[in-house]
C-alpha positions in Angstrom: 102.5 100.3 98.6 99.4 101.2 100.7 99.2 98.2 102.1 102.5 97.8 103.2 102.2 100.9 104.5 98.8 100.2 106.5 99.9 97.1 108.1 103.3 98.9 109.5 101.4 101.4 111.6 98.6 103.0 110.1 99.0 105.1 106.8 103.2 105.5 107.9 106.2 103.9 107.4 106.6 103.7 111.6 104.0 103.7 114.0 103.9 107.0 116.2 101.6 107.8 119.6 100.9 110.3 121.9 102.9 109.3 125.1 102.2 111.5 128.6 105.7 111.8 130.4 106.3 111.2 134.1 105.7 115.3 134.5 102.3 114.9 132.4 103.4 116.8 129.8 102.4 115.2 126.2 104.8 114.4 123.3 105.0 111.8 120.4 107.1 108.7 119.7 108.1 106.9 117.1 107.3 103.3 118.5 109.8 100.2 118.4 107.6 98.1 116.4 110.5 95.8 116.2 110.1 95.5 119.8 106.8 94.2 119.7 105.1 97.6 120.2 102.3 97.5 117.4 99.7 99.5 119.1 99.0 103.2 120.8 97.3 103.0 124.4 95.2 105.4 125.8 94.1 104.7 129.6 90.8 106.4 131.1 90.1 106.8 134.3 86.2 105.9 135.4 85.1 109.7 134.8 86.7 109.3 130.9 89.6 111.7 131.5 93.0 110.2 130.0 95.3 109.4 132.5 97.8 107.8 130.6 99.0 107.1 126.8 101.6 105.0 125.2 102.8 102.6 122.9 101.8 99.4 123.7 102.9 95.5 122.9 98.7 94.5 122.6 98.4 93.0 119.2 95.2 93.7 117.9 93.7 91.2 114.9 92.0 93.6 113.1 93.3 97.3 113.0 90.9 99.4 111.3 88.5 99.4 114.4 90.1 100.8 118.2 89.8 98.1 121.2 89.0 98.8 124.6 89.2 96.9 127.8 88.2 97.6 131.4 89.9 96.4 134.5 88.2 96.5 137.5 90.2 97.2 140.9 89.1 97.7 144.6 90.3 101.8 144.1 89.1 102.4 140.6 87.8 100.9 137.4 90.4 101.9 134.6 89.6 101.4 130.8 92.6 100.7 127.9 91.6 101.7 124.7 94.4 100.3 121.6 94.7 101.1 118.4 97.1 100.9 115.6 97.5 104.2 113.6 99.8 107.2 113.3 99.4 109.2 116.3 95.7 107.6 117.2 95.8 108.0 120.7 94.8 112.2 120.8 92.1 113.5 122.7 89.2 115.5 122.2 87.8 117.2 125.0 87.9 114.6 128.7 87.3 111.2 126.4 89.3 109.1 124.4 87.6 110.2 120.8 90.2 108.7 118.2 90.2 108.8 114.7 88.6 105.9 113.5 91.5 104.1 111.0 88.6 104.2 108.8 88.3 107.4 108.4 92.2 107.8 108.1 91.9 105.7 105.6 89.1 107.8 103.7 91.0 111.0 104.2 94.0 109.4 102.9 92.4 108.9 99.6 90.4 111.7 98.8 94.1 113.5 99.4 95.9 111.4 97.4 93.2 112.1 94.6 92.8 115.4 95.3 96.9 115.8 94.8 96.5 113.5 91.4 94.2 115.7 90.4 96.0 118.6 90.9 99.4 117.0 88.9 96.8 116.9 86.0 96.1 120.1 86.0 99.8 121.4 85.9 
Protein backbone atom coordinates (compact mmCIF):
# COMPACT_ATOMS: atom_id res chain seq x y z
CA UNK A 1 0.00 0.00 0.00
CA UNK A 2 2.80 2.41 0.84
CA UNK A 3 4.46 1.94 -2.57
CA UNK A 4 1.23 2.78 -4.40
CA UNK A 5 0.77 5.88 -2.30
CA UNK A 6 4.32 7.12 -2.83
CA UNK A 7 4.22 6.64 -6.60
CA UNK A 8 0.84 8.38 -6.83
CA UNK A 9 2.04 11.63 -5.32
CA UNK A 10 4.23 11.21 -2.28
CA UNK A 11 2.71 9.42 0.72
CA UNK A 12 -0.86 10.34 -0.20
CA UNK A 13 -3.24 9.33 -2.96
CA UNK A 14 -3.28 12.77 -4.66
CA UNK A 15 -0.43 15.20 -5.22
CA UNK A 16 -1.13 18.54 -3.58
CA UNK A 17 1.00 21.65 -4.14
CA UNK A 18 1.13 25.23 -2.94
CA UNK A 19 -0.11 27.56 -5.68
CA UNK A 20 0.26 31.34 -5.93
CA UNK A 21 -2.78 33.13 -7.29
CA UNK A 22 -2.49 36.26 -9.47
CA UNK A 23 -3.07 38.38 -6.33
CA UNK A 24 -0.01 36.63 -4.76
CA UNK A 25 -2.00 34.80 -2.09
CA UNK A 26 -0.83 31.24 -1.51
CA UNK A 27 -3.35 28.41 -1.46
CA UNK A 28 -3.12 24.64 -1.83
CA UNK A 29 -4.39 22.74 -4.83
CA UNK A 30 -4.78 19.07 -5.68
CA UNK A 31 -2.96 18.59 -8.97
CA UNK A 32 -4.80 16.92 -11.82
CA UNK A 33 -2.48 13.94 -12.22
CA UNK A 34 -4.79 12.45 -14.86
CA UNK A 35 -4.08 15.55 -16.98
CA UNK A 36 -0.32 15.00 -16.64
CA UNK A 37 0.52 17.14 -13.61
CA UNK A 38 3.03 14.94 -11.78
CA UNK A 39 5.17 17.43 -9.83
CA UNK A 40 5.05 20.69 -7.89
CA UNK A 41 7.25 23.61 -8.91
CA UNK A 42 8.81 26.59 -7.20
CA UNK A 43 10.01 29.50 -9.36
CA UNK A 44 12.85 31.58 -7.88
CA UNK A 45 14.41 34.83 -9.03
CA UNK A 46 18.17 35.45 -9.01
CA UNK A 47 17.95 36.58 -5.36
CA UNK A 48 16.38 33.18 -4.51
CA UNK A 49 13.01 34.74 -3.64
CA UNK A 50 9.93 32.77 -4.59
CA UNK A 51 8.10 34.37 -7.49
CA UNK A 52 5.77 31.51 -8.35
CA UNK A 53 4.53 28.09 -7.25
CA UNK A 54 2.11 25.50 -8.53
CA UNK A 55 1.52 22.15 -10.20
CA UNK A 56 3.75 21.11 -13.11
CA UNK A 57 3.75 18.52 -15.86
CA UNK A 58 7.54 18.11 -15.55
CA UNK A 59 8.39 14.43 -15.31
CA UNK A 60 11.05 13.36 -12.82
CA UNK A 61 12.87 10.04 -13.14
CA UNK A 62 13.42 9.73 -9.38
CA UNK A 63 10.77 11.12 -7.02
CA UNK A 64 13.03 11.06 -3.97
CA UNK A 65 15.18 14.07 -4.90
CA UNK A 66 14.23 17.61 -5.84
CA UNK A 67 15.39 18.75 -9.26
CA UNK A 68 16.19 22.33 -10.27
CA UNK A 69 17.03 24.00 -13.56
CA UNK A 70 18.06 27.58 -14.33
CA UNK A 71 16.88 29.63 -17.30
CA UNK A 72 18.87 32.65 -18.44
CA UNK A 73 17.28 35.65 -20.13
CA UNK A 74 18.28 39.24 -20.83
CA UNK A 75 16.17 40.52 -17.93
CA UNK A 76 16.84 37.97 -15.20
CA UNK A 77 17.88 34.42 -14.41
CA UNK A 78 15.10 32.28 -12.98
CA UNK A 79 15.30 28.87 -11.40
CA UNK A 80 12.56 26.25 -11.41
CA UNK A 81 12.69 23.54 -8.77
CA UNK A 82 10.48 20.47 -9.07
CA UNK A 83 9.42 17.93 -6.46
CA UNK A 84 6.88 15.13 -6.43
CA UNK A 85 5.47 14.71 -2.95
CA UNK A 86 2.69 16.24 -0.88
CA UNK A 87 3.05 20.03 -0.38
CA UNK A 88 6.74 19.85 -1.19
CA UNK A 89 6.97 23.35 -2.68
CA UNK A 90 6.59 25.18 0.61
CA UNK A 91 9.07 27.87 1.57
CA UNK A 92 11.07 28.59 4.67
CA UNK A 93 12.52 32.08 4.77
CA UNK A 94 13.41 33.59 1.41
CA UNK A 95 14.70 30.47 -0.33
CA UNK A 96 13.12 27.30 -1.57
CA UNK A 97 14.05 25.18 1.41
CA UNK A 98 11.96 22.14 0.69
CA UNK A 99 11.59 19.02 2.79
CA UNK A 100 13.26 16.16 0.93
CA UNK A 101 11.06 13.20 0.16
CA UNK A 102 13.59 10.96 1.89
CA UNK A 103 12.93 12.91 5.09
CA UNK A 104 9.19 12.68 4.45
CA UNK A 105 9.40 8.89 4.06
CA UNK A 106 11.41 8.61 7.28
CA UNK A 107 8.91 10.77 9.16
CA UNK A 108 6.02 8.75 7.78
CA UNK A 109 7.74 5.49 8.82
CA UNK A 110 8.31 6.87 12.29
CA UNK A 111 4.65 7.88 12.62
CA UNK A 112 3.49 4.46 11.45
CA UNK A 113 5.79 2.66 13.89
CA UNK A 114 4.67 4.88 16.78
CA UNK A 115 1.02 4.35 15.87
CA UNK A 116 1.66 0.60 16.04
CA UNK A 117 3.29 0.98 19.45
CA UNK A 118 0.32 3.00 20.72
CA UNK A 119 -2.22 0.45 19.49
CA UNK A 120 -0.33 -2.35 21.28
CA UNK A 121 -0.51 -0.48 24.60
CA UNK A 122 -4.28 0.04 24.40
